[in-house]
N, C-alpha and C positions, 0 to 999 in steps of 0.2 A: 303137489296137487292144489287145487283152489281151496279145498277144505282145510288143508294144512296151512295155507297162506292166511286164510281168515282167522284161524286159531292163533297163529303167530302175531297177527296184527290186532287181535282182540284186546290186548293190554297195550293201549296206545302209548302210554308213558314208557313202558319197557321197550316197545318196538322202536320208538324214536331214540331212546338211549343207545340201543344196539346199533342203529344206523349211524349215529354220531361217533360211535367207537370204532367203526370200520376204518382200518388203515389202508387207504387206497394205494399206498406204495408197496404193500406186501400181499396183494391178492394172488393166490396161486395161478399160474398160467393155465393150468388145467381148467380152473373155474372160468377164466376169461374165454378159453376155447369153447366151453359149453354154452356160454352166453352169446357167442357170435351168431348162431342161427336165429336167436330171439331178436337180437339187435338189428338183424338184417330184414326183419319183417317190415313190409311197407307201412303198416299201421303202428309200428312201435316208435312213436315220436310224440312230442308234447301236443302238437296240434290235433292229431288224430285221436289221441287218448282224451283230450280235453272235451271232445264232443260226447264222450261217454261218462267221464268222471274227472273232476278237477284233482281229486286225491290220486287217482291212477296216473293222470298226466304229470303231476309233480314227482311221483315216485319213478315214473318212466324217465323223466328228465334227469333226476338224480342219478339213476343207474347208468344212463348213457354218459353222463359227465364223469362219474367215478371211473368207469371203464376207460374213457378217453384220457383222463388224468393218469391212470396207471400206464397206459400205452406210452404217453409222453415221458413219464418218469422212467420207464424201462429204457427208453432211448437216451435220455439225458444222464442217468445215473452213472454209467461207465465214464462219461466225459467229466462229470463232477469228481469222480474218484481219481481220474488221471490228473486233473487240475490240482486236486488236493495233494496228491503224491508228488507232483512236480514242484509245488511250493514249499515242501518240507525240507 
């Protein structure tokens, strides 16, 4: 909920630390699946959010990029594992 989000972001230092500690390579796929409807919203992008709030725009951009990084990592990781195994 928005109230829960505001409470979570209330301590800016802690919130930023928690964001920095997120490992984009190990986000559960169930979480990624739950985010897909949000990411698909036409206004869920930096440009649209920036007209409302620069903080929201930057957080939106961060989320979009973390999810995209995770998707790419999930595609590349098996290839990296195969390459590592082949070179052993």
